C-alpha positions in Angstrom: -1.6 17.9 5.7 0.2 18.2 2.7 2.1 16.0 1.2 5.9 15.9 1.6 9.2 13.7 0.0 10.8 12.1 2.7 13.1 10.1 -0.1 13.3 9.9 -3.3 15.5 7.2 -4.4 17.2 6.9 -8.0 15.1 7.9 -11.2 12.3 8.7 -9.4 10.6 5.5 -9.7 10.3 4.9 -5.9 9.6 7.6 -2.9 8.6 8.2 0.4 6.3 10.2 1.6 4.3 11.7 4.5 1.0 13.4 4.6 -2.1 11.5 4.4 -3.3 9.2 1.7 -6.5 9.6 1.4 -5.4 13.4 -0.7 -2.6 11.7 -3.0 -3.8 11.7 -6.7 -2.6 9.8 -8.8 -3.1 6.4 -10.6 -4.1 3.9 -7.3 -3.5 4.1 -3.4 -3.9 1.0 -1.8 -6.9 0.2 1.2 -4.5 -2.1 3.4 -8.1 -3.9 4.0 -10.2 -6.5 6.3 -11.2 -9.6 4.6 -15.0 -8.2 4.5 -14.2 -5.3 2.4 -16.3 -4.0 4.7 -13.9 -0.5 6.1 -12.5 -0.3 9.2 -10.0 1.1 11.2 -6.3 3.2 9.8 -6.2 3.6 7.0 -8.9 1.6 5.7 -11.9 3.3 7.7 -10.3 6.8 6.6 -10.1 6.0 2.9 -14.1 4.6 3.0 -14.8 7.8 4.7 -12.5 10.3 2.3 -13.8 8.2 -0.7 -17.2 8.2 0.6 -19.7 5.8 0.0 -19.4 4.6 -3.4 -16.3 2.6 -2.2 -17.8 0.8 -0.1 -20.8 0.2 -2.6 -17.9 -1.6 -4.3 -16.9 -3.6 -2.4 -20.0 -4.8 -1.6 -21.0 -5.7 -4.8 -17.9 -7.6 -4.8 -18.7 -9.5 -1.8 -21.9 -10.1 -3.5 -20.2 -11.8 -6.6 -16.2 -13.1 -6.6 -15.6 -12.6 -3.6 -18.3 -14.6 -1.5 -15.9 -15.6 1.4 -14.1 -12.2 1.2 -10.8 -11.6 0.5 -8.2 -13.8 1.3 -4.5 -12.3 3.6 -1.5 -11.6 0.2 -4.8 -11.2 -1.9 -5.4 -7.7 -3.6 -8.9 -6.2 -5.7 -9.4 -3.0 -7.1 -12.8 -1.2 -6.8 -13.9 2.6 -7.9 -12.5 5.7 -5.9 -15.1 7.7 -5.0 -14.0 10.8 -3.8 -10.7 9.9 -3.8 -8.3 12.2 -5.9 -7.2 8.4 -7.3 -8.6 6.4 -10.4 -9.3 3.6 -8.7 -8.4 2.1 -5.3 -6.7 -1.2 -5.1 -8.1 -3.4 -1.7 -5.3 -5.8 0.1 -5.8 -7.7 3.4 -2.3 -8.2 5.3 -1.0 -10.9 8.1 -2.0 -10.8 11.4 1.9 -11.0 13.1 1.9 -13.9 14.8 5.4 -13.9 15.7 7.0 -14.3 11.9 7.1 -18.0 11.8 3.5 -18.4 10.2 4.3 -18.0 6.6 3.5 -13.2 7.6 6.2 -12.4 5.5 5.8 -14.1 2.6 2.1 -13.0 2.8 2.7 -9.5 3.1 4.9 -9.9 -0.2 2.1 -11.0 -1.9 0.2 -7.7 -0.9 2.4 -5.9 -2.4 3.1 -8.5 -5.6 -0.8 -8.3 -5.9 -1.3 -4.6 -6.0 1.5 -4.4 -7.9 0.4 -6.4 -10.6 -3.0 -4.5 -10.2 -2.0 -1.0 -11.4 -0.3 -2.6 -14.0 -2.2 -4.3 -15.3 -4.6 -1.3 -15.9 -2.3 0.5 -17.1 -1.9 2.7 -13.8 1.4 4.7 -14.0 1.5 5.8 -9.8 0.4 3.8 -6.7 0.6 4.8 -3.4 0.7 2.3 -0.5 0.3 2.7 3.1 1.9 0.4 5.4 0.7 -2.9 5.0 -0.6 -4.9 8.4 1.6 -2.0 10.8 -1.3 -1.1 12.1 -3.0 -3.2 14.0 -2.7 -6.1 12.2 0.4 -5.9 14.5 3.7 -6.4 11.7 6.5 -4.7 13.8 7.3 -1.6 11.0 11.3 -2.5 10.9 10.4 -6.0 9.4 7.4 -4.9 7.5 9.6 -2.2 5.7 12.1 -4.6 4.4 9.3 -6.9 3.1 8.1 -4.4 1.2 11.0 -2.8 0.0 12.5 -5.8 -1.6 9.1 -7.4 -3.1 8.6 -3.4 -5.0 12.3 -2.7 -6.2 12.3 -6.5 -8.0 8.9 -5.3 -9.7 10.0 -2.5 -10.8 13.3 -3.9 -11.7 11.1 -6.3 -13.9 7.9 -4.1 -14.9 7.8 -0.9 -17.0 4.5 -0.4 -15.0 3.8 1.2 -12.4 6.2 4.1 -13.6 6.5 5.6 -10.1 5.1 3.9 -6.2 4.6 5.7 -3.0 4.9 5.3 0.6 2.9 7.4 2.3 2.9 7.5 5.6 1.0 10.0 8.3 4.0 11.2 10.3 7.4 10.6 9.8 8.4 8.9 12.6 6.6 6.2 10.3 8.9 7.4 7.8 12.0 7.3 9.8 11.2 3.6 10.2 10.1 2.6 7.4 13.7 4.0 6.0 15.6 2.1 8.7 13.9 -1.3 7.7 14.6 -1.3 4.3 18.9 -2.0 5.1 21.6 0.3 5.1 22.4 -0.8 1.3 18.8 0.8 0.6 20.0 4.0 2.8 22.9 4.6 -0.2 20.6 4.5 -2.9 20.2 7.9 -2.8 17.7 10.6 -1.7 16.4 14.5 -1.4 16.6 15.9 1.2 15.1 15.7 4.5 
């Protein structure tokens, strides 16, 4: 599946793409992981499958050393990227949706902030995010988009790195839901042809 730009925001520092995140090329691919860093379904399973056993082995090493209790929700950690066309994989654990009154928005924002902090700390110029927590964890897509867009926008306003953030969706429908969740003000911020 060829990567296609659906929307590019002014300055080119943020894009919404449709394609297979495992084919994205750049600094870091963010993995919507489980706390055990053991691979799984959805994006997590696809990243582990495409990246090969090196990623799982790196995750096992993390679990055996610094993350014996697992990776907490809202936190992030980097590993090698195996056979992916990225320098690193940044694993983050999103919140399970429980109706919105259990701190889900702050935990989800932390996922994005922590992944961006790691990418910047490692000097990575680009990073690609999936829609963290919107799969099996049940976070409503449009609400997740508002949180993601806010966290990433604030980071980009204050930091030089990463130079560009891509949100990668497997379908146009998912990309459209994300864009709709950003709200009317950000939609007017600019676009590249659809």
